[in-house]
NUPALO-871583 format. One record per residue: x, y, z of N, C-alpha, C in turn; residue in one letter; chain; residue number from 1. Coordinates in steps of 0.2 Angstrom, whole numbers. Example, Ala and Ser with C-alpha at 12.3 -4.5 7.8 and 13.67 -1.06 7.14 Angstrom:
2
<nxx:66	nyy:-28	nzz:39	caxx:62	cayy:-22	cazz:39	cxx:66	cyy:-16	czz:39	type:A	mol:A	seq:1> .
<nxx:64	nyy:-11	nzz:35	caxx:68	cayy:-5	cazz:36	cxx:64	cyy:0	czz:39	type:S	mol:A	seq:2> .
This chain:
123
<nxx:79	nyy:-94	nzz:63	caxx:83	cayy:-88	cazz:60	cxx:77	cyy:-82	czz:61	type:Q	mol:A	seq:1> .
<nxx:80	nyy:-75	nzz:59	caxx:76	cayy:-70	cazz:60	cxx:70	cyy:-70	czz:54	type:V	mol:A	seq:2> .
<nxx:64	nyy:-69	nzz:55	caxx:59	cayy:-68	cazz:49	cxx:56	cyy:-62	czz:50	type:Q	mol:A	seq:3> .
<nxx:54	nyy:-58	nzz:45	caxx:49	cayy:-53	cazz:45	cxx:44	cyy:-54	czz:40	type:L	mol:A	seq:4> .
<nxx:38	nyy:-54	nzz:41	caxx:32	cayy:-56	cazz:37	cxx:28	cyy:-50	czz:36	type:V	mol:A	seq:5> .
<nxx:28	nyy:-46	nzz:30	caxx:23	cayy:-41	cazz:30	cxx:16	cyy:-43	czz:27	type:E	mol:A	seq:6> .
<nxx:10	nyy:-39	nzz:29	caxx:4	cayy:-41	cazz:26	cxx:0	cyy:-34	czz:26	type:S	mol:A	seq:7> .
<nxx:-5	nyy:-35	nzz:22	caxx:-10	cayy:-29	cazz:22	cxx:-9	cyy:-24	czz:16	type:G	mol:A	seq:8> .
<nxx:-5	nyy:-26	nzz:12	caxx:-5	cayy:-23	cazz:5	cxx:-10	cyy:-24	czz:1	type:G	mol:A	seq:9> .
<nxx:-12	nyy:-20	nzz:-4	caxx:-18	cayy:-22	cazz:-8	cxx:-18	cyy:-15	czz:-14	type:G	mol:A	seq:10> .
<nxx:-25	nyy:-16	nzz:-16	caxx:-26	cayy:-10	cazz:-21	cxx:-31	cyy:-5	czz:-17	type:L	mol:A	seq:11> .
<nxx:-30	nyy:1	nzz:-17	caxx:-35	cayy:5	cazz:-14	cxx:-36	cyy:12	czz:-19	type:V	mol:A	seq:12> .
<nxx:-42	nyy:15	nzz:-17	caxx:-42	cayy:21	cazz:-22	cxx:-39	cyy:27	czz:-18	type:Q	mol:A	seq:13> .
<nxx:-37	nyy:31	nzz:-21	caxx:-34	cayy:38	cazz:-20	cxx:-39	cyy:41	czz:-14	type:A	mol:A	seq:14> .
<nxx:-36	nyy:42	nzz:-8	caxx:-39	cayy:44	cazz:-3	cxx:-41	cyy:40	czz:2	type:G	mol:A	seq:15> .
<nxx:-40	nyy:33	nzz:0	caxx:-42	cayy:28	cazz:5	cxx:-36	cyy:27	czz:9	type:G	mol:A	seq:16> .
<nxx:-37	nyy:21	nzz:14	caxx:-33	cayy:19	cazz:18	cxx:-31	cyy:11	czz:19	type:S	mol:A	seq:17> .
<nxx:-25	nyy:10	nzz:21	caxx:-24	cayy:4	cazz:22	cxx:-19	cyy:4	czz:28	type:L	mol:A	seq:18> .
<nxx:-19	nyy:-3	nzz:31	caxx:-15	cayy:-4	cazz:37	cxx:-9	cyy:-10	czz:36	type:R	mol:A	seq:19> .
<nxx:-4	nyy:-9	nzz:36	caxx:1	cayy:-14	cazz:35	cxx:3	cyy:-16	czz:42	type:L	mol:A	seq:20> .
<nxx:5	nyy:-24	nzz:42	caxx:7	cayy:-27	cazz:48	cxx:14	cyy:-30	czz:45	type:S	mol:A	seq:21> .
<nxx:18	nyy:-31	nzz:50	caxx:25	cayy:-34	cazz:50	cxx:26	cyy:-38	czz:56	type:C	mol:A	seq:22> .
<nxx:25	nyy:-45	nzz:56	caxx:27	cayy:-49	cazz:62	cxx:34	cyy:-52	czz:62	type:V	mol:A	seq:23> .
<nxx:37	nyy:-51	nzz:67	caxx:44	cayy:-53	cazz:68	cxx:45	cyy:-59	czz:72	type:A	mol:A	seq:24> .
<nxx:50	nyy:-64	nzz:70	caxx:51	cayy:-69	cazz:74	cxx:58	cyy:-70	czz:74	type:S	mol:A	seq:25> .
<nxx:61	nyy:-74	nzz:79	caxx:69	cayy:-75	cazz:78	cxx:72	cyy:-71	czz:82	type:G	mol:A	seq:26> .
<nxx:70	nyy:-66	nzz:85	caxx:74	cayy:-60	cazz:88	cxx:70	cyy:-58	czz:94	type:L	mol:A	seq:27> .
<nxx:74	nyy:-55	nzz:99	caxx:70	cayy:-52	cazz:104	cxx:67	cyy:-45	czz:103	type:P	mol:A	seq:28> .
<nxx:61	nyy:-45	nzz:100	caxx:58	cayy:-40	cazz:97	cxx:58	cyy:-33	czz:100	type:F	mol:A	seq:29> .
<nxx:57	nyy:-34	nzz:107	caxx:58	cayy:-27	cazz:111	cxx:64	cyy:-24	czz:111	type:R	mol:A	seq:30> .
<nxx:69	nyy:-27	nzz:109	caxx:75	cayy:-24	cazz:109	cxx:77	cyy:-20	czz:103	type:N	mol:A	seq:31> .
<nxx:73	nyy:-21	nzz:98	caxx:74	cayy:-18	cazz:91	cxx:70	cyy:-13	czz:89	type:Y	mol:A	seq:32> .
<nxx:73	nyy:-8	nzz:85	caxx:69	cayy:-2	cazz:83	cxx:66	cyy:-6	czz:76	type:A	mol:A	seq:33> .
<nxx:60	nyy:-3	nzz:74	caxx:57	cayy:-6	cazz:68	cxx:56	cyy:0	czz:62	type:M	mol:A	seq:34> .
<nxx:57	nyy:-1	nzz:56	caxx:56	cayy:3	cazz:51	cxx:52	cyy:1	czz:45	type:G	mol:A	seq:35> .
<nxx:49	nyy:5	nzz:42	caxx:46	cayy:4	cazz:35	cxx:49	cyy:8	czz:30	type:W	mol:A	seq:36> .
<nxx:51	nyy:4	nzz:24	caxx:53	cayy:7	cazz:18	cxx:49	cyy:6	czz:12	type:F	mol:A	seq:37> .
<nxx:49	nyy:10	nzz:8	caxx:46	cayy:7	cazz:1	cxx:49	cyy:9	czz:-5	type:R	mol:A	seq:38> .
<nxx:48	nyy:5	nzz:-11	caxx:52	cayy:5	cazz:-17	cxx:47	cyy:4	czz:-22	type:Q	mol:A	seq:39> .
<nxx:46	nyy:10	nzz:-26	caxx:43	cayy:10	cazz:-32	cxx:46	cyy:8	czz:-38	type:A	mol:A	seq:40> .
<nxx:44	nyy:6	nzz:-44	caxx:48	cayy:3	cazz:-50	cxx:53	cyy:9	czz:-52	type:P	mol:A	seq:41> .
<nxx:59	nyy:7	nzz:-53	caxx:64	cayy:12	cazz:-55	cxx:67	cyy:18	czz:-51	type:G	mol:A	seq:42> .
<nxx:64	nyy:16	nzz:-44	caxx:66	cayy:22	cazz:-39	cxx:70	cyy:18	czz:-34	type:V	mol:A	seq:43> .
<nxx:74	nyy:22	nzz:-31	caxx:78	cayy:18	cazz:-25	cxx:73	cyy:17	czz:-19	type:E	mol:A	seq:44> .
<nxx:75	nyy:13	nzz:-15	caxx:72	cayy:11	cazz:-9	cxx:71	cyy:17	czz:-4	type:R	mol:A	seq:45> .
<nxx:67	nyy:20	nzz:-2	caxx:67	cayy:25	cazz:3	cxx:64	cyy:23	czz:9	type:E	mol:A	seq:46> .
<nxx:66	nyy:28	nzz:14	caxx:63	cayy:28	cazz:21	cxx:56	cyy:30	czz:21	type:F	mol:A	seq:47> .
<nxx:52	nyy:27	nzz:25	caxx:44	cayy:29	cazz:26	cxx:44	cyy:31	czz:33	type:V	mol:A	seq:48> .
<nxx:45	nyy:27	nzz:38	caxx:44	cayy:28	cazz:46	cxx:47	cyy:23	czz:49	type:A	mol:A	seq:49> .
<nxx:48	nyy:25	nzz:56	caxx:53	cayy:20	cazz:60	cxx:49	cyy:22	czz:67	type:A	mol:A	seq:50> .
<nxx:51	nyy:17	nzz:72	caxx:48	cayy:18	cazz:78	cxx:54	cyy:13	czz:82	type:I	mol:A	seq:51> .
<nxx:54	nyy:17	nzz:88	caxx:61	cayy:15	cazz:93	cxx:57	cyy:8	czz:97	type:A	mol:A	seq:52> .
<nxx:62	nyy:5	nzz:99	caxx:61	cayy:-2	cazz:103	cxx:55	cyy:-1	czz:107	type:W	mol:A	seq:53> .
<nxx:55	nyy:5	nzz:112	caxx:50	cayy:6	cazz:116	cxx:43	cyy:9	czz:113	type:S	mol:A	seq:54> .
<nxx:43	nyy:11	nzz:108	caxx:37	cayy:14	cazz:105	cxx:37	cyy:22	czz:106	type:G	mol:A	seq:55> .
<nxx:42	nyy:23	nzz:110	caxx:42	cayy:30	cazz:113	cxx:44	cyy:36	czz:107	type:G	mol:A	seq:56> .
<nxx:48	nyy:33	nzz:103	caxx:52	cayy:38	cazz:98	cxx:50	cyy:36	czz:90	type:G	mol:A	seq:57> .
<nxx:47	nyy:40	nzz:87	caxx:46	cayy:39	cazz:80	cxx:48	cyy:44	czz:75	type:T	mol:A	seq:58> .
<nxx:49	nyy:42	nzz:69	caxx:52	cayy:47	cazz:63	cxx:48	cyy:45	czz:57	type:S	mol:A	seq:59> .
<nxx:46	nyy:50	nzz:53	caxx:43	cayy:49	cazz:47	cxx:46	cyy:54	czz:42	type:Y	mol:A	seq:60> .
<nxx:45	nyy:51	nzz:36	caxx:48	cayy:54	cazz:30	cxx:43	cyy:61	czz:29	type:A	mol:A	seq:61> .
<nxx:45	nyy:66	nzz:27	caxx:42	cayy:72	cazz:26	cxx:35	cyy:70	czz:21	type:D	mol:A	seq:62> .
<nxx:36	nyy:66	nzz:17	caxx:31	cayy:64	cazz:12	cxx:25	cyy:61	czz:15	type:S	mol:A	seq:63> .
<nxx:26	nyy:58	nzz:20	caxx:20	cayy:55	cazz:24	cxx:18	cyy:57	czz:30	type:V	mol:A	seq:64> .
<nxx:21	nyy:63	nzz:33	caxx:20	cayy:65	cazz:39	cxx:12	cyy:67	czz:39	type:K	mol:A	seq:65> .
<nxx:8	nyy:67	nzz:45	caxx:1	cayy:68	cazz:45	cxx:-3	cyy:64	czz:42	type:A	mol:A	seq:66> .
<nxx:-1	nyy:59	nzz:38	caxx:-5	cayy:53	cazz:34	cxx:-3	cyy:46	czz:37	type:R	mol:A	seq:67> .
<nxx:2	nyy:46	nzz:37	caxx:4	cayy:38	cazz:40	cxx:6	cyy:38	czz:49	type:F	mol:A	seq:68> .
<nxx:4	nyy:33	nzz:52	caxx:5	cayy:32	cazz:57	cxx:9	cyy:25	czz:59	type:T	mol:A	seq:69> .
<nxx:15	nyy:26	nzz:63	caxx:18	cayy:19	cazz:64	cxx:18	cyy:18	czz:71	type:I	mol:A	seq:70> .
<nxx:16	nyy:10	nzz:74	caxx:15	cayy:9	cazz:79	cxx:17	cyy:1	czz:80	type:S	mol:A	seq:71> .
<nxx:17	nyy:0	nzz:86	caxx:20	cayy:-8	cazz:87	cxx:17	cyy:-10	czz:94	type:R	mol:A	seq:72> .
<nxx:16	nyy:-17	nzz:93	caxx:14	cayy:-21	cazz:99	cxx:19	cyy:-26	czz:101	type:D	mol:A	seq:73> .
<nxx:22	nyy:-24	nzz:106	caxx:28	cayy:-29	cazz:108	cxx:26	cyy:-35	czz:109	type:N	mol:A	seq:74> .
<nxx:20	nyy:-36	nzz:112	caxx:17	cayy:-43	cazz:115	cxx:15	cyy:-47	czz:109	type:A	mol:A	seq:75> .
<nxx:15	nyy:-44	nzz:104	caxx:12	cayy:-48	cazz:97	cxx:19	cyy:-49	czz:92	type:K	mol:A	seq:76> .
<nxx:24	nyy:-45	nzz:93	caxx:30	cayy:-45	cazz:90	cxx:28	cyy:-42	czz:82	type:N	mol:A	seq:77> .
<nxx:24	nyy:-36	nzz:83	caxx:21	cayy:-34	cazz:77	cxx:22	cyy:-26	czz:76	type:T	mol:A	seq:78> .
<nxx:23	nyy:-24	nzz:70	caxx:23	cayy:-17	cazz:69	cxx:18	cyy:-15	czz:64	type:V	mol:A	seq:79> .
<nxx:16	nyy:-10	nzz:65	caxx:10	cayy:-7	cazz:60	cxx:12	cyy:-1	czz:56	type:Y	mol:A	seq:80> .
<nxx:9	nyy:-1	nzz:51	caxx:9	cayy:7	cazz:48	cxx:2	cyy:8	czz:45	type:L	mol:A	seq:81> .
<nxx:-1	nyy:13	nzz:48	caxx:-8	cayy:14	cazz:46	cxx:-7	cyy:21	czz:41	type:Q	mol:A	seq:82> .
<nxx:-9	nyy:19	nzz:35	caxx:-9	cayy:23	cazz:29	cxx:-15	cyy:27	czz:27	type:M	mol:A	seq:83> .
<nxx:-15	nyy:33	nzz:29	caxx:-23	cayy:37	cazz:26	cxx:-21	cyy:42	czz:23	type:N	mol:A	seq:84> .
<nxx:-27	nyy:43	nzz:18	caxx:-26	cayy:48	cazz:13	cxx:-20	cyy:47	czz:7	type:S	mol:A	seq:85> .
<nxx:-22	nyy:40	nzz:5	caxx:-16	cayy:38	cazz:1	cxx:-17	cyy:42	czz:-6	type:L	mol:A	seq:86> .
<nxx:-11	nyy:43	nzz:-9	caxx:-9	cayy:46	cazz:-15	cxx:-7	cyy:41	czz:-21	type:K	mol:A	seq:87> .
<nxx:-7	nyy:43	nzz:-27	caxx:-4	cayy:38	cazz:-32	cxx:3	cyy:37	czz:-30	type:P	mol:A	seq:88> .
<nxx:6	nyy:42	nzz:-29	caxx:13	cayy:43	cazz:-28	cxx:16	cyy:38	czz:-21	type:E	mol:A	seq:89> .
<nxx:11	nyy:35	nzz:-17	caxx:12	cayy:31	cazz:-12	cxx:13	cyy:25	czz:-14	type:D	mol:A	seq:90> .
<nxx:11	nyy:23	nzz:-21	caxx:11	cayy:16	cazz:-23	cxx:18	cyy:13	czz:-23	type:A	mol:A	seq:91> .
<nxx:19	nyy:7	nzz:-20	caxx:26	cayy:5	cazz:-20	cxx:25	cyy:-2	czz:-17	type:A	mol:A	seq:92> .
<nxx:31	nyy:-5	nzz:-16	caxx:32	cayy:-12	cazz:-12	cxx:35	cyy:-9	czz:-5	type:V	mol:A	seq:93> .
<nxx:31	nyy:-10	nzz:0	caxx:33	cayy:-8	cazz:6	cxx:36	cyy:-14	czz:10	type:Y	mol:A	seq:94> .
<nxx:42	nyy:-12	nzz:14	caxx:47	cayy:-17	cazz:17	cxx:47	cyy:-15	czz:25	type:Y	mol:A	seq:95> .
<nxx:47	nyy:-20	nzz:29	caxx:49	cayy:-18	cazz:36	cxx:56	cyy:-22	czz:37	type:C	mol:A	seq:96> .
<nxx:59	nyy:-17	nzz:41	caxx:66	cayy:-19	cazz:43	cxx:67	cyy:-18	czz:50	type:A	mol:A	seq:97> .
<nxx:72	nyy:-21	nzz:53	caxx:73	cayy:-21	cazz:60	cxx:81	cyy:-20	czz:62	type:V	mol:A	seq:98> .
<nxx:82	nyy:-15	nzz:67	caxx:89	cayy:-14	cazz:69	cxx:88	cyy:-13	czz:77	type:K	mol:A	seq:99> .
<nxx:94	nyy:-13	nzz:79	caxx:94	cayy:-14	cazz:86	cxx:92	cyy:-6	czz:90	type:K	mol:A	seq:100> .
<nxx:89	nyy:-6	nzz:95	caxx:88	cayy:0	cazz:99	cxx:85	cyy:6	czz:95	type:W	mol:A	seq:101> .
<nxx:89	nyy:11	nzz:93	caxx:88	cayy:17	cazz:92	cxx:85	cyy:17	czz:84	type:V	mol:A	seq:102> .
<nxx:80	nyy:22	nzz:82	caxx:77	cayy:24	cazz:77	cxx:83	cyy:27	czz:72	type:V	mol:A	seq:103> .
<nxx:83	nyy:25	nzz:65	caxx:87	cayy:29	cazz:61	cxx:83	cyy:28	czz:54	type:T	mol:A	seq:104> .
<nxx:84	nyy:33	nzz:49	caxx:81	cayy:33	cazz:43	cxx:86	cyy:30	czz:39	type:T	mol:A	seq:105> .
<nxx:91	nyy:28	nzz:41	caxx:96	cayy:26	cazz:36	cxx:95	cyy:18	czz:34	type:I	mol:A	seq:106> .
<nxx:95	nyy:16	nzz:28	caxx:93	cayy:10	cazz:25	cxx:99	cyy:5	czz:28	type:M	mol:A	seq:107> .
<nxx:104	nyy:7	nzz:26	caxx:110	cayy:3	cazz:28	cxx:111	cyy:1	czz:34	type:G	mol:A	seq:108> .
<nxx:107	nyy:4	nzz:40	caxx:108	cayy:3	cazz:46	cxx:104	cyy:-2	czz:49	type:E	mol:A	seq:109> .
<nxx:100	nyy:-5	nzz:45	caxx:94	cayy:-11	cazz:47	cxx:98	cyy:-16	czz:45	type:Y	mol:A	seq:110> .
<nxx:97	nyy:-22	nzz:50	caxx:99	cayy:-29	cazz:50	cxx:96	cyy:-33	czz:46	type:D	mol:A	seq:111> .
<nxx:89	nyy:-34	nzz:46	caxx:85	cayy:-39	cazz:44	cxx:79	cyy:-35	czz:40	type:Y	mol:A	seq:112> .
<nxx:77	nyy:-38	nzz:35	caxx:71	cayy:-35	cazz:30	cxx:66	cyy:-41	czz:28	type:W	mol:A	seq:113> .
<nxx:60	nyy:-38	nzz:28	caxx:55	cayy:-44	cazz:25	cxx:55	cyy:-44	czz:18	type:G	mol:A	seq:114> .
<nxx:51	nyy:-48	nzz:15	caxx:50	cayy:-48	cazz:8	cxx:46	cyy:-43	czz:5	type:Q	mol:A	seq:115> .
<nxx:42	nyy:-39	nzz:9	caxx:38	cayy:-34	cazz:6	cxx:31	cyy:-35	czz:4	type:G	mol:A	seq:116> .
<nxx:27	nyy:-31	nzz:5	caxx:19	cayy:-31	cazz:2	cxx:18	cyy:-26	czz:-3	type:T	mol:A	seq:117> .
<nxx:14	nyy:-26	nzz:-7	caxx:13	cayy:-22	cazz:-13	cxx:7	cyy:-17	czz:-12	type:Q	mol:A	seq:118> .
<nxx:8	nyy:-11	nzz:-12	caxx:3	cayy:-6	cazz:-12	cxx:1	cyy:-3	czz:-18	type:V	mol:A	seq:119> .
<nxx:-5	nyy:-3	nzz:-19	caxx:-7	cayy:0	cazz:-26	cxx:-13	cyy:5	czz:-25	type:T	mol:A	seq:120> .
<nxx:-11	nyy:12	nzz:-28	caxx:-16	cayy:16	cazz:-27	cxx:-18	cyy:18	czz:-33	type:V	mol:A	seq:121> .
<nxx:-26	nyy:19	nzz:-35	caxx:-28	cayy:20	cazz:-40	cxx:-31	cyy:27	czz:-40	type:S	mol:A	seq:122> .
<nxx:-29	nyy:31	nzz:-46	caxx:-31	cayy:38	cazz:-46	cxx:-39	cyy:40	czz:-48	type:S	mol:A	seq:123> .
């Protein structure tokens, strides 16, 4: 079955960096767009970034543009989220998700989800 396993979360000071990883199995990875979403307590899950199956197209939430970078390694079935200049408001559980082919910011269009990794940012 399809599995998405996130890692790389943790505690970091404001202004610091983290790199999240998500390894996918059970699907033809290169056929799928990958997305990162996040959810803070009491807040709806929100889109963070997404990357097309080829890696050639990306999309970012305005709140993370110029600070976060999404990338993928199809040989390793892995998508990454490099997060720089972290702010306390970036603290959340971060989830990766997959959908066929094209990038979208719409959560409901993603087919499979990981269990999430916690990111905590201290001020």
